[in-house]
mmCIF file of the C-alpha atoms, coordinates in Angstrom:
data_MODEL
# 
_entry.id   MODEL 
# 
loop_
_atom_site.group_PDB 
_atom_site.id 
_atom_site.type_symbol 
_atom_site.label_atom_id 
_atom_site.label_alt_id 
_atom_site.label_comp_id 
_atom_site.label_asym_id 
_atom_site.label_entity_id 
_atom_site.label_seq_id 
_atom_site.pdbx_PDB_ins_code 
_atom_site.Cartn_x 
_atom_site.Cartn_y 
_atom_site.Cartn_z 
_atom_site.occupancy 
_atom_site.B_iso_or_equiv 
_atom_site.pdbx_formal_charge 
_atom_site.auth_seq_id 
_atom_site.auth_comp_id 
_atom_site.auth_asym_id 
_atom_site.auth_atom_id 
_atom_site.pdbx_PDB_model_num 
ATOM 1   C CA . MET A 1 1   ? -22.245 -64.212 4.080   1.00 0.00 ? 1   MET A CA 1 
ATOM 2   C CA . ASN A 1 2   ? -19.974 -67.244 3.791   1.00 0.00 ? 2   ASN A CA 1 
ATOM 3   C CA . ALA A 1 3   ? -16.548 -66.803 5.395   1.00 0.00 ? 3   ALA A CA 1 
ATOM 4   C CA . ASN A 1 4   ? -14.978 -67.945 2.114   1.00 0.00 ? 4   ASN A CA 1 
ATOM 5   C CA . SER A 1 5   ? -17.088 -65.718 -0.125  1.00 0.00 ? 5   SER A CA 1 
ATOM 6   C CA . ILE A 1 6   ? -15.280 -63.480 -2.599  1.00 0.00 ? 6   ILE A CA 1 
ATOM 7   C CA . ASN A 1 7   ? -16.292 -59.799 -2.554  1.00 0.00 ? 7   ASN A CA 1 
ATOM 8   C CA . ILE A 1 8   ? -14.496 -56.601 -3.575  1.00 0.00 ? 8   ILE A CA 1 
ATOM 9   C CA . LYS A 1 9   ? -15.483 -52.979 -4.149  1.00 0.00 ? 9   LYS A CA 1 
ATOM 10  C CA . LEU A 1 10  ? -13.672 -51.250 -7.011  1.00 0.00 ? 10  LEU A CA 1 
ATOM 11  C CA . HIS A 1 11  ? -12.919 -47.548 -6.419  1.00 0.00 ? 11  HIS A CA 1 
ATOM 12  C CA . ASN A 1 12  ? -15.436 -47.717 -3.556  1.00 0.00 ? 12  ASN A CA 1 
ATOM 13  C CA . ILE A 1 13  ? -18.143 -47.693 -6.261  1.00 0.00 ? 13  ILE A CA 1 
ATOM 14  C CA . LEU A 1 14  ? -18.662 -51.074 -7.894  1.00 0.00 ? 14  LEU A CA 1 
ATOM 15  C CA . GLU A 1 15  ? -19.346 -54.112 -5.712  1.00 0.00 ? 15  GLU A CA 1 
ATOM 16  C CA . ILE A 1 16  ? -18.292 -57.417 -7.263  1.00 0.00 ? 16  ILE A CA 1 
ATOM 17  C CA . GLY A 1 17  ? -18.409 -60.932 -5.879  1.00 0.00 ? 17  GLY A CA 1 
ATOM 18  C CA . ASP A 1 18  ? -20.431 -63.778 -4.456  1.00 0.00 ? 18  ASP A CA 1 
ATOM 19  C CA . SER A 1 19  ? -22.814 -61.495 -2.566  1.00 0.00 ? 19  SER A CA 1 
ATOM 20  C CA . HIS A 1 20  ? -23.696 -59.482 -5.664  1.00 0.00 ? 20  HIS A CA 1 
ATOM 21  C CA . PRO A 1 21  ? -25.205 -60.100 -9.122  1.00 0.00 ? 21  PRO A CA 1 
ATOM 22  C CA . PRO A 1 22  ? -22.760 -60.671 -12.020 1.00 0.00 ? 22  PRO A CA 1 
ATOM 23  C CA . ILE A 1 23  ? -21.384 -57.463 -13.507 1.00 0.00 ? 23  ILE A CA 1 
ATOM 24  C CA . ILE A 1 24  ? -21.622 -56.873 -17.258 1.00 0.00 ? 24  ILE A CA 1 
ATOM 25  C CA . MET A 1 25  ? -18.579 -55.490 -19.075 1.00 0.00 ? 25  MET A CA 1 
ATOM 26  C CA . GLY A 1 26  ? -19.128 -53.848 -22.468 1.00 0.00 ? 26  GLY A CA 1 
ATOM 27  C CA . VAL A 1 27  ? -16.246 -54.075 -24.935 1.00 0.00 ? 27  VAL A CA 1 
ATOM 28  C CA . LEU A 1 28  ? -15.350 -51.143 -27.174 1.00 0.00 ? 28  LEU A CA 1 
ATOM 29  C CA . ASN A 1 29  ? -12.957 -52.449 -29.828 1.00 0.00 ? 29  ASN A CA 1 
ATOM 30  C CA . LEU A 1 30  ? -10.693 -49.782 -31.344 1.00 0.00 ? 30  LEU A CA 1 
ATOM 31  C CA . SER A 1 31  ? -8.411  -52.109 -33.304 1.00 0.00 ? 31  SER A CA 1 
ATOM 32  C CA . PRO A 1 32  ? -9.019  -52.338 -37.094 1.00 0.00 ? 32  PRO A CA 1 
ATOM 33  C CA . GLU A 1 33  ? -6.751  -55.423 -37.180 1.00 0.00 ? 33  GLU A CA 1 
ATOM 34  C CA . SER A 1 34  ? -9.388  -57.440 -35.318 1.00 0.00 ? 34  SER A CA 1 
ATOM 35  C CA . PHE A 1 35  ? -10.690 -60.460 -37.221 1.00 0.00 ? 35  PHE A CA 1 
ATOM 36  C CA . TYR A 1 36  ? -14.324 -59.468 -36.580 1.00 0.00 ? 36  TYR A CA 1 
ATOM 37  C CA . GLN A 1 37  ? -14.660 -56.085 -38.258 1.00 0.00 ? 37  GLN A CA 1 
ATOM 38  C CA . GLY A 1 38  ? -18.224 -55.669 -37.046 1.00 0.00 ? 38  GLY A CA 1 
ATOM 39  C CA . SER A 1 39  ? -16.896 -55.127 -33.522 1.00 0.00 ? 39  SER A CA 1 
ATOM 40  C CA . VAL A 1 40  ? -14.620 -52.209 -34.397 1.00 0.00 ? 40  VAL A CA 1 
ATOM 41  C CA . TYR A 1 41  ? -15.724 -48.603 -33.675 1.00 0.00 ? 41  TYR A CA 1 
ATOM 42  C CA . GLU A 1 42  ? -13.704 -46.261 -35.890 1.00 0.00 ? 42  GLU A CA 1 
ATOM 43  C CA . ASN A 1 43  ? -15.690 -43.003 -35.686 1.00 0.00 ? 43  ASN A CA 1 
ATOM 44  C CA . GLU A 1 44  ? -17.079 -40.809 -32.935 1.00 0.00 ? 44  GLU A CA 1 
ATOM 45  C CA . ASP A 1 45  ? -20.768 -41.375 -33.641 1.00 0.00 ? 45  ASP A CA 1 
ATOM 46  C CA . ALA A 1 46  ? -20.472 -45.172 -33.662 1.00 0.00 ? 46  ALA A CA 1 
ATOM 47  C CA . LEU A 1 47  ? -18.406 -45.141 -30.486 1.00 0.00 ? 47  LEU A CA 1 
ATOM 48  C CA . LYS A 1 48  ? -20.792 -42.809 -28.673 1.00 0.00 ? 48  LYS A CA 1 
ATOM 49  C CA . LYS A 1 49  ? -23.823 -44.830 -29.759 1.00 0.00 ? 49  LYS A CA 1 
ATOM 50  C CA . ALA A 1 50  ? -22.245 -48.139 -28.689 1.00 0.00 ? 50  ALA A CA 1 
ATOM 51  C CA . THR A 1 51  ? -21.239 -46.649 -25.341 1.00 0.00 ? 51  THR A CA 1 
ATOM 52  C CA . MET A 1 52  ? -24.746 -45.468 -24.524 1.00 0.00 ? 52  MET A CA 1 
ATOM 53  C CA . GLU A 1 53  ? -26.358 -48.705 -25.720 1.00 0.00 ? 53  GLU A CA 1 
ATOM 54  C CA . MET A 1 54  ? -24.072 -50.801 -23.538 1.00 0.00 ? 54  MET A CA 1 
ATOM 55  C CA . ILE A 1 55  ? -24.831 -48.714 -20.466 1.00 0.00 ? 55  ILE A CA 1 
ATOM 56  C CA . LYS A 1 56  ? -28.562 -48.849 -21.250 1.00 0.00 ? 56  LYS A CA 1 
ATOM 57  C CA . ASN A 1 57  ? -28.278 -52.646 -21.461 1.00 0.00 ? 57  ASN A CA 1 
ATOM 58  C CA . GLY A 1 58  ? -26.703 -52.874 -18.022 1.00 0.00 ? 58  GLY A CA 1 
ATOM 59  C CA . ALA A 1 59  ? -22.947 -52.595 -18.492 1.00 0.00 ? 59  ALA A CA 1 
ATOM 60  C CA . LYS A 1 60  ? -21.177 -51.277 -15.367 1.00 0.00 ? 60  LYS A CA 1 
ATOM 61  C CA . MET A 1 61  ? -17.697 -51.505 -16.871 1.00 0.00 ? 61  MET A CA 1 
ATOM 62  C CA . LEU A 1 62  ? -16.560 -50.510 -20.367 1.00 0.00 ? 62  LEU A CA 1 
ATOM 63  C CA . ASP A 1 63  ? -13.394 -52.045 -21.795 1.00 0.00 ? 63  ASP A CA 1 
ATOM 64  C CA . LEU A 1 64  ? -11.413 -50.043 -24.366 1.00 0.00 ? 64  LEU A CA 1 
ATOM 65  C CA . GLY A 1 65  ? -8.862  -51.982 -26.403 1.00 0.00 ? 65  GLY A CA 1 
ATOM 66  C CA . ALA A 1 66  ? -6.743  -50.472 -29.188 1.00 0.00 ? 66  ALA A CA 1 
ATOM 67  C CA . ARG A 1 67  ? -4.347  -53.345 -29.890 1.00 0.00 ? 67  ARG A CA 1 
ATOM 68  C CA . SER A 1 68  ? -5.286  -56.698 -31.427 1.00 0.00 ? 68  SER A CA 1 
ATOM 69  C CA . THR A 1 69  ? -3.468  -59.559 -29.701 1.00 0.00 ? 69  THR A CA 1 
ATOM 70  C CA . ALA A 1 70  ? -4.362  -62.192 -32.282 1.00 0.00 ? 70  ALA A CA 1 
ATOM 71  C CA . PRO A 1 71  ? -1.066  -63.867 -33.386 1.00 0.00 ? 71  PRO A CA 1 
ATOM 72  C CA . TRP A 1 72  ? -1.814  -63.252 -37.080 1.00 0.00 ? 72  TRP A CA 1 
ATOM 73  C CA . SER A 1 73  ? -2.607  -59.554 -36.703 1.00 0.00 ? 73  SER A CA 1 
ATOM 74  C CA . LYS A 1 74  ? -0.302  -56.678 -37.609 1.00 0.00 ? 74  LYS A CA 1 
ATOM 75  C CA . LYS A 1 75  ? 1.828   -55.496 -34.690 1.00 0.00 ? 75  LYS A CA 1 
ATOM 76  C CA . ILE A 1 76  ? 1.529   -51.826 -33.776 1.00 0.00 ? 76  ILE A CA 1 
ATOM 77  C CA . SER A 1 77  ? 3.700   -49.459 -31.748 1.00 0.00 ? 77  SER A CA 1 
ATOM 78  C CA . VAL A 1 78  ? 2.828   -47.990 -28.364 1.00 0.00 ? 78  VAL A CA 1 
ATOM 79  C CA . LYS A 1 79  ? 2.405   -44.641 -30.138 1.00 0.00 ? 79  LYS A CA 1 
ATOM 80  C CA . GLU A 1 80  ? -0.158  -46.126 -32.529 1.00 0.00 ? 80  GLU A CA 1 
ATOM 81  C CA . GLU A 1 81  ? -1.993  -47.654 -29.576 1.00 0.00 ? 81  GLU A CA 1 
ATOM 82  C CA . LEU A 1 82  ? -2.019  -44.276 -27.839 1.00 0.00 ? 82  LEU A CA 1 
ATOM 83  C CA . ASP A 1 83  ? -3.240  -42.498 -30.973 1.00 0.00 ? 83  ASP A CA 1 
ATOM 84  C CA . ARG A 1 84  ? -6.257  -44.813 -31.033 1.00 0.00 ? 84  ARG A CA 1 
ATOM 85  C CA . MET A 1 85  ? -6.885  -45.035 -27.306 1.00 0.00 ? 85  MET A CA 1 
ATOM 86  C CA . LEU A 1 86  ? -6.770  -41.418 -26.147 1.00 0.00 ? 86  LEU A CA 1 
ATOM 87  C CA . PRO A 1 87  ? -9.278  -39.860 -28.619 1.00 0.00 ? 87  PRO A CA 1 
ATOM 88  C CA . ALA A 1 88  ? -11.706 -42.741 -27.973 1.00 0.00 ? 88  ALA A CA 1 
ATOM 89  C CA . MET A 1 89  ? -11.327 -42.424 -24.227 1.00 0.00 ? 89  MET A CA 1 
ATOM 90  C CA . ASP A 1 90  ? -11.960 -38.706 -24.439 1.00 0.00 ? 90  ASP A CA 1 
ATOM 91  C CA . ILE A 1 91  ? -15.274 -39.403 -26.212 1.00 0.00 ? 91  ILE A CA 1 
ATOM 92  C CA . VAL A 1 92  ? -16.290 -42.120 -23.760 1.00 0.00 ? 92  VAL A CA 1 
ATOM 93  C CA . CYS A 1 93  ? -15.370 -40.069 -20.673 1.00 0.00 ? 93  CYS A CA 1 
ATOM 94  C CA . LYS A 1 94  ? -17.618 -37.237 -21.876 1.00 0.00 ? 94  LYS A CA 1 
ATOM 95  C CA . ASN A 1 95  ? -20.607 -39.543 -22.253 1.00 0.00 ? 95  ASN A CA 1 
ATOM 96  C CA . ILE A 1 96  ? -20.684 -41.804 -19.207 1.00 0.00 ? 96  ILE A CA 1 
ATOM 97  C CA . PRO A 1 97  ? -21.883 -41.323 -15.628 1.00 0.00 ? 97  PRO A CA 1 
ATOM 98  C CA . LYS A 1 98  ? -19.382 -41.372 -12.755 1.00 0.00 ? 98  LYS A CA 1 
ATOM 99  C CA . ASP A 1 99  ? -20.365 -44.843 -11.573 1.00 0.00 ? 99  ASP A CA 1 
ATOM 100 C CA . ILE A 1 100 ? -19.185 -46.508 -14.813 1.00 0.00 ? 100 ILE A CA 1 
ATOM 101 C CA . ILE A 1 101 ? -15.642 -47.881 -14.553 1.00 0.00 ? 101 ILE A CA 1 
ATOM 102 C CA . LEU A 1 102 ? -13.411 -47.787 -17.624 1.00 0.00 ? 102 LEU A CA 1 
ATOM 103 C CA . SER A 1 103 ? -11.289 -50.852 -18.258 1.00 0.00 ? 103 SER A CA 1 
ATOM 104 C CA . VAL A 1 104 ? -8.130  -49.956 -20.210 1.00 0.00 ? 104 VAL A CA 1 
ATOM 105 C CA . ASP A 1 105 ? -6.969  -53.005 -22.168 1.00 0.00 ? 105 ASP A CA 1 
ATOM 106 C CA . THR A 1 106 ? -3.227  -52.499 -22.411 1.00 0.00 ? 106 THR A CA 1 
ATOM 107 C CA . GLN A 1 107 ? 0.070   -54.150 -21.568 1.00 0.00 ? 107 GLN A CA 1 
ATOM 108 C CA . TYR A 1 108 ? 2.053   -50.927 -21.353 1.00 0.00 ? 108 TYR A CA 1 
ATOM 109 C CA . THR A 1 109 ? 2.738   -48.441 -18.567 1.00 0.00 ? 109 THR A CA 1 
ATOM 110 C CA . GLU A 1 110 ? 2.786   -45.431 -20.913 1.00 0.00 ? 110 GLU A CA 1 
ATOM 111 C CA . ILE A 1 111 ? -0.758  -46.171 -22.059 1.00 0.00 ? 111 ILE A CA 1 
ATOM 112 C CA . ALA A 1 112 ? -1.896  -46.826 -18.488 1.00 0.00 ? 112 ALA A CA 1 
ATOM 113 C CA . GLN A 1 113 ? -0.435  -43.534 -17.220 1.00 0.00 ? 113 GLN A CA 1 
ATOM 114 C CA . LYS A 1 114 ? -1.893  -41.362 -19.978 1.00 0.00 ? 114 LYS A CA 1 
ATOM 115 C CA . THR A 1 115 ? -5.335  -42.933 -19.708 1.00 0.00 ? 115 THR A CA 1 
ATOM 116 C CA . LEU A 1 116 ? -5.235  -42.430 -15.952 1.00 0.00 ? 116 LEU A CA 1 
ATOM 117 C CA . ASP A 1 117 ? -4.361  -38.753 -16.491 1.00 0.00 ? 117 ASP A CA 1 
ATOM 118 C CA . MET A 1 118 ? -7.351  -38.378 -18.797 1.00 0.00 ? 118 MET A CA 1 
ATOM 119 C CA . ALA A 1 119 ? -9.665  -40.235 -16.403 1.00 0.00 ? 119 ALA A CA 1 
ATOM 120 C CA . LYS A 1 120 ? -8.653  -37.866 -13.588 1.00 0.00 ? 120 LYS A CA 1 
ATOM 121 C CA . LYS A 1 121 ? -9.386  -34.891 -15.842 1.00 0.00 ? 121 LYS A CA 1 
ATOM 122 C CA . TYR A 1 122 ? -12.976 -36.118 -16.243 1.00 0.00 ? 122 TYR A CA 1 
ATOM 123 C CA . LYS A 1 123 ? -13.266 -37.466 -12.691 1.00 0.00 ? 123 LYS A CA 1 
ATOM 124 C CA . LYS A 1 124 ? -13.656 -41.041 -13.947 1.00 0.00 ? 124 LYS A CA 1 
ATOM 125 C CA . ASN A 1 125 ? -12.183 -44.292 -12.612 1.00 0.00 ? 125 ASN A CA 1 
ATOM 126 C CA . ILE A 1 126 ? -10.172 -46.914 -14.470 1.00 0.00 ? 126 ILE A CA 1 
ATOM 127 C CA . ILE A 1 127 ? -9.033  -50.477 -14.116 1.00 0.00 ? 127 ILE A CA 1 
ATOM 128 C CA . ILE A 1 128 ? -6.122  -51.873 -16.151 1.00 0.00 ? 128 ILE A CA 1 
ATOM 129 C CA . ASN A 1 129 ? -6.841  -55.041 -18.155 1.00 0.00 ? 129 ASN A CA 1 
ATOM 130 C CA . ASP A 1 130 ? -3.536  -56.782 -18.983 1.00 0.00 ? 130 ASP A CA 1 
ATOM 131 C CA . VAL A 1 131 ? -3.821  -59.885 -21.152 1.00 0.00 ? 131 VAL A CA 1 
ATOM 132 C CA . SER A 1 132 ? -0.135  -60.729 -20.621 1.00 0.00 ? 132 SER A CA 1 
ATOM 133 C CA . CYS A 1 133 ? -0.539  -61.366 -16.874 1.00 0.00 ? 133 CYS A CA 1 
ATOM 134 C CA . LEU A 1 134 ? 1.798   -58.368 -16.323 1.00 0.00 ? 134 LEU A CA 1 
ATOM 135 C CA . LYS A 1 135 ? 4.621   -60.039 -18.280 1.00 0.00 ? 135 LYS A CA 1 
ATOM 136 C CA . THR A 1 136 ? 5.012   -57.671 -21.265 1.00 0.00 ? 136 THR A CA 1 
ATOM 137 C CA . ASP A 1 137 ? 5.954   -54.520 -19.340 1.00 0.00 ? 137 ASP A CA 1 
ATOM 138 C CA . PRO A 1 138 ? 7.397   -55.205 -15.845 1.00 0.00 ? 138 PRO A CA 1 
ATOM 139 C CA . SER A 1 139 ? 7.078   -51.531 -14.853 1.00 0.00 ? 139 SER A CA 1 
ATOM 140 C CA . LEU A 1 140 ? 3.276   -51.823 -15.022 1.00 0.00 ? 140 LEU A CA 1 
ATOM 141 C CA . LYS A 1 141 ? 3.334   -53.498 -11.591 1.00 0.00 ? 141 LYS A CA 1 
ATOM 142 C CA . SER A 1 142 ? 4.907   -50.384 -10.058 1.00 0.00 ? 142 SER A CA 1 
ATOM 143 C CA . PHE A 1 143 ? 2.346   -48.163 -11.807 1.00 0.00 ? 143 PHE A CA 1 
ATOM 144 C CA . LEU A 1 144 ? -0.509  -50.171 -10.309 1.00 0.00 ? 144 LEU A CA 1 
ATOM 145 C CA . ILE A 1 145 ? 0.988   -50.056 -6.821  1.00 0.00 ? 145 ILE A CA 1 
ATOM 146 C CA . ASP A 1 146 ? 1.982   -46.386 -6.886  1.00 0.00 ? 146 ASP A CA 1 
ATOM 147 C CA . ASN A 1 147 ? -1.447  -45.280 -8.118  1.00 0.00 ? 147 ASN A CA 1 
ATOM 148 C CA . ASP A 1 148 ? -3.573  -47.871 -6.291  1.00 0.00 ? 148 ASP A CA 1 
ATOM 149 C CA . ILE A 1 149 ? -5.259  -48.858 -9.581  1.00 0.00 ? 149 ILE A CA 1 
ATOM 150 C CA . PRO A 1 150 ? -7.283  -52.092 -9.836  1.00 0.00 ? 150 PRO A CA 1 
ATOM 151 C CA . VAL A 1 151 ? -6.198  -54.694 -12.371 1.00 0.00 ? 151 VAL A CA 1 
ATOM 152 C CA . ILE A 1 152 ? -7.571  -57.573 -14.414 1.00 0.00 ? 152 ILE A CA 1 
ATOM 153 C CA . ILE A 1 153 ? -4.873  -60.166 -15.076 1.00 0.00 ? 153 ILE A CA 1 
ATOM 154 C CA . MET A 1 154 ? -5.361  -62.742 -17.811 1.00 0.00 ? 154 MET A CA 1 
ATOM 155 C CA . ALA A 1 155 ? -3.559  -66.056 -17.514 1.00 0.00 ? 155 ALA A CA 1 
ATOM 156 C CA . SER A 1 156 ? -0.638  -66.498 -19.910 1.00 0.00 ? 156 SER A CA 1 
ATOM 157 C CA . LYS A 1 157 ? 2.683   -68.350 -19.760 1.00 0.00 ? 157 LYS A CA 1 
ATOM 158 C CA . LYS A 1 158 ? 4.788   -66.410 -22.262 1.00 0.00 ? 158 LYS A CA 1 
ATOM 159 C CA . VAL A 1 159 ? 2.527   -64.445 -24.596 1.00 0.00 ? 159 VAL A CA 1 
ATOM 160 C CA . PRO A 1 160 ? -1.149  -63.438 -24.425 1.00 0.00 ? 160 PRO A CA 1 
ATOM 161 C CA . GLY A 1 161 ? -3.508  -66.207 -25.383 1.00 0.00 ? 161 GLY A CA 1 
ATOM 162 C CA . ASP A 1 162 ? -1.032  -69.078 -25.302 1.00 0.00 ? 162 ASP A CA 1 
ATOM 163 C CA . LEU A 1 163 ? -2.450  -72.512 -24.518 1.00 0.00 ? 163 LEU A CA 1 
ATOM 164 C CA . CYS A 1 164 ? -2.678  -73.241 -20.781 1.00 0.00 ? 164 CYS A CA 1 
ATOM 165 C CA . THR A 1 165 ? -4.082  -76.225 -18.956 1.00 0.00 ? 165 THR A CA 1 
ATOM 166 C CA . LEU A 1 166 ? -6.444  -75.459 -16.084 1.00 0.00 ? 166 LEU A CA 1 
ATOM 167 C CA . GLN A 1 167 ? -3.622  -75.993 -13.594 1.00 0.00 ? 167 GLN A CA 1 
ATOM 168 C CA . GLU A 1 168 ? -1.308  -73.729 -15.605 1.00 0.00 ? 168 GLU A CA 1 
ATOM 169 C CA . ILE A 1 169 ? -3.993  -71.026 -15.619 1.00 0.00 ? 169 ILE A CA 1 
ATOM 170 C CA . ILE A 1 170 ? -4.178  -71.220 -11.830 1.00 0.00 ? 170 ILE A CA 1 
ATOM 171 C CA . SER A 1 171 ? -0.390  -71.358 -11.479 1.00 0.00 ? 171 SER A CA 1 
ATOM 172 C CA . GLU A 1 172 ? 0.325   -68.353 -13.718 1.00 0.00 ? 172 GLU A CA 1 
ATOM 173 C CA . LEU A 1 173 ? -2.352  -66.230 -12.095 1.00 0.00 ? 173 LEU A CA 1 
ATOM 174 C CA . LYS A 1 174 ? -1.107  -67.199 -8.622  1.00 0.00 ? 174 LYS A CA 1 
ATOM 175 C CA . LYS A 1 175 ? 2.471   -66.221 -9.489  1.00 0.00 ? 175 LYS A CA 1 
ATOM 176 C CA . THR A 1 176 ? 1.412   -62.746 -10.603 1.00 0.00 ? 176 THR A CA 1 
ATOM 177 C CA . ILE A 1 177 ? -0.867  -62.264 -7.596  1.00 0.00 ? 177 ILE A CA 1 
ATOM 178 C CA . LEU A 1 178 ? 1.986   -63.194 -5.237  1.00 0.00 ? 178 LEU A CA 1 
ATOM 179 C CA . LYS A 1 179 ? 4.415   -60.816 -6.973  1.00 0.00 ? 179 LYS A CA 1 
ATOM 180 C CA . LEU A 1 180 ? 1.947   -57.957 -6.553  1.00 0.00 ? 180 LEU A CA 1 
ATOM 181 C CA . LYS A 1 181 ? 1.302   -58.817 -2.913  1.00 0.00 ? 181 LYS A CA 1 
ATOM 182 C CA . GLU A 1 182 ? 5.025   -58.964 -2.174  1.00 0.00 ? 182 GLU A CA 1 
ATOM 183 C CA . LYS A 1 183 ? 5.314   -55.368 -3.390  1.00 0.00 ? 183 LYS A CA 1 
ATOM 184 C CA . GLY A 1 184 ? 2.490   -54.214 -1.139  1.00 0.00 ? 184 GLY A CA 1 
ATOM 185 C CA . TYR A 1 185 ? -0.368  -54.185 -3.665  1.00 0.00 ? 185 TYR A CA 1 
ATOM 186 C CA . ASP A 1 186 ? -3.885  -54.508 -2.261  1.00 0.00 ? 186 ASP A CA 1 
ATOM 187 C CA . GLU A 1 187 ? -5.059  -57.874 -3.570  1.00 0.00 ? 187 GLU A CA 1 
ATOM 188 C CA . LYS A 1 188 ? -8.685  -56.766 -3.234  1.00 0.00 ? 188 LYS A CA 1 
ATOM 189 C CA . ASN A 1 189 ? -7.992  -54.779 -6.401  1.00 0.00 ? 189 ASN A CA 1 
ATOM 190 C CA . ILE A 1 190 ? -7.384  -57.931 -8.468  1.00 0.00 ? 190 ILE A CA 1 
ATOM 191 C CA . ILE A 1 191 ? -9.772  -59.643 -10.898 1.00 0.00 ? 191 ILE A CA 1 
ATOM 192 C CA . ILE A 1 192 ? -8.666  -62.796 -12.738 1.00 0.00 ? 192 ILE A CA 1 
ATOM 193 C CA . ASP A 1 193 ? -9.350  -63.894 -16.326 1.00 0.00 ? 193 ASP A CA 1 
ATOM 194 C CA . PRO A 1 194 ? -8.720  -67.493 -17.481 1.00 0.00 ? 194 PRO A CA 1 
ATOM 195 C CA . GLY A 1 195 ? -8.235  -66.327 -21.072 1.00 0.00 ? 195 GLY A CA 1 
ATOM 196 C CA . ILE A 1 196 ? -10.922 -68.090 -23.044 1.00 0.00 ? 196 ILE A CA 1 
ATOM 197 C CA . GLY A 1 197 ? -11.399 -67.201 -26.706 1.00 0.00 ? 197 GLY A CA 1 
ATOM 198 C CA . HIS A 1 198 ? -9.918  -68.071 -30.105 1.00 0.00 ? 198 HIS A CA 1 
ATOM 199 C CA . TRP A 1 199 ? -6.458  -66.612 -29.556 1.00 0.00 ? 199 TRP A CA 1 
ATOM 200 C CA . ILE A 1 200 ? -4.632  -69.409 -31.403 1.00 0.00 ? 200 ILE A CA 1 
ATOM 201 C CA . GLU A 1 201 ? -5.713  -72.356 -33.569 1.00 0.00 ? 201 GLU A CA 1 
ATOM 202 C CA . LYS A 1 202 ? -5.331  -74.831 -30.704 1.00 0.00 ? 202 LYS A CA 1 
ATOM 203 C CA . LYS A 1 203 ? -7.845  -72.891 -28.636 1.00 0.00 ? 203 LYS A CA 1 
ATOM 204 C CA . THR A 1 204 ? -11.051 -74.361 -29.997 1.00 0.00 ? 204 THR A CA 1 
ATOM 205 C CA . TYR A 1 205 ? -14.555 -74.027 -28.625 1.00 0.00 ? 205 TYR A CA 1 
ATOM 206 C CA . LEU A 1 206 ? -14.026 -77.404 -26.923 1.00 0.00 ? 206 LEU A CA 1 
ATOM 207 C CA . TYR A 1 207 ? -11.084 -75.959 -24.983 1.00 0.00 ? 207 TYR A CA 1 
ATOM 208 C CA . ASP A 1 208 ? -13.202 -72.954 -23.976 1.00 0.00 ? 208 ASP A CA 1 
ATOM 209 C CA . LEU A 1 209 ? -16.089 -75.157 -22.861 1.00 0.00 ? 209 LEU A CA 1 
ATOM 210 C CA . LYS A 1 210 ? -13.732 -77.213 -20.715 1.00 0.00 ? 210 LYS A CA 1 
ATOM 211 C CA . ILE A 1 211 ? -12.371 -74.102 -18.976 1.00 0.00 ? 211 ILE A CA 1 
ATOM 212 C CA . ILE A 1 212 ? -15.857 -72.613 -18.526 1.00 0.00 ? 212 ILE A CA 1 
ATOM 213 C CA . GLY A 1 213 ? -17.104 -75.902 -17.116 1.00 0.00 ? 213 GLY A CA 1 
ATOM 214 C CA . ASN A 1 214 ? -14.338 -75.828 -14.531 1.00 0.00 ? 214 ASN A CA 1 
ATOM 215 C CA . LEU A 1 215 ? -14.370 -72.164 -13.539 1.00 0.00 ? 215 LEU A CA 1 
ATOM 216 C CA . HIS A 1 216 ? -15.123 -73.216 -9.973  1.00 0.00 ? 216 HIS A CA 1 
ATOM 217 C CA . GLU A 1 217 ? -11.550 -74.516 -9.764  1.00 0.00 ? 217 GLU A CA 1 
ATOM 218 C CA . LEU A 1 218 ? -10.322 -70.899 -9.971  1.00 0.00 ? 218 LEU A CA 1 
ATOM 219 C CA . GLN A 1 219 ? -12.026 -70.138 -6.668  1.00 0.00 ? 219 GLN A CA 1 
ATOM 220 C CA . VAL A 1 220 ? -8.876  -71.415 -4.982  1.00 0.00 ? 220 VAL A CA 1 
ATOM 221 C CA . LEU A 1 221 ? -7.363  -68.011 -5.872  1.00 0.00 ? 221 LEU A CA 1 
ATOM 222 C CA . ASN A 1 222 ? -10.146 -66.212 -3.976  1.00 0.00 ? 222 ASN A CA 1 
ATOM 223 C CA . LYS A 1 223 ? -10.615 -63.550 -6.661  1.00 0.00 ? 223 LYS A CA 1 
ATOM 224 C CA . PRO A 1 224 ? -13.564 -62.415 -8.818  1.00 0.00 ? 224 PRO A CA 1 
ATOM 225 C CA . ILE A 1 225 ? -13.484 -64.033 -12.279 1.00 0.00 ? 225 ILE A CA 1 
ATOM 226 C CA . LEU A 1 226 ? -13.937 -62.239 -15.604 1.00 0.00 ? 226 LEU A CA 1 
ATOM 227 C CA . VAL A 1 227 ? -15.068 -64.281 -18.623 1.00 0.00 ? 227 VAL A CA 1 
# 
């Protein structure tokens, strides 16, 4: 193993990093505001079927997101997000083995806490996936530290999906990592996300290809990368 290799073990279950094969994350979209309606699971049967198919196809993590972050989408309250997230999570928790980790796509501590409570009820493990780089809800940092919960942080300057150069991606991720470390958070619980995808008009496929082609630059942060 190279001295500079990047390897972590989430919840002492899932090994991720240079010494292991890439991990597949399945995405369970619960937001009807999403531009691609074919990705939205709005009933129990569809959600259960998608969950089982993703696991069958090799997914080791399942990401549940109940809020669209596209700038043109309707904004919803934390209560609305909860009302979508918790019933879906209940269904998923009942239908997955213990070694599958649930990624909770949220920017809010209230959502994180209630999904953690449900995960504990079913003896499942979660990771928080915050597309705001922990900027939307400052108290989420304390939640992560107090509960020793792993986190995926997506690069953003002010709002999720804003346009960042490669150096800005590295800089924003580094700032958040340092803030967590300063508060005693175990940095081996951190996964980074450069934030590719059509979040805004300026983020074209050419932008995405440039970031993907330079993912190796993110290795300076010494963290596993989610794309």
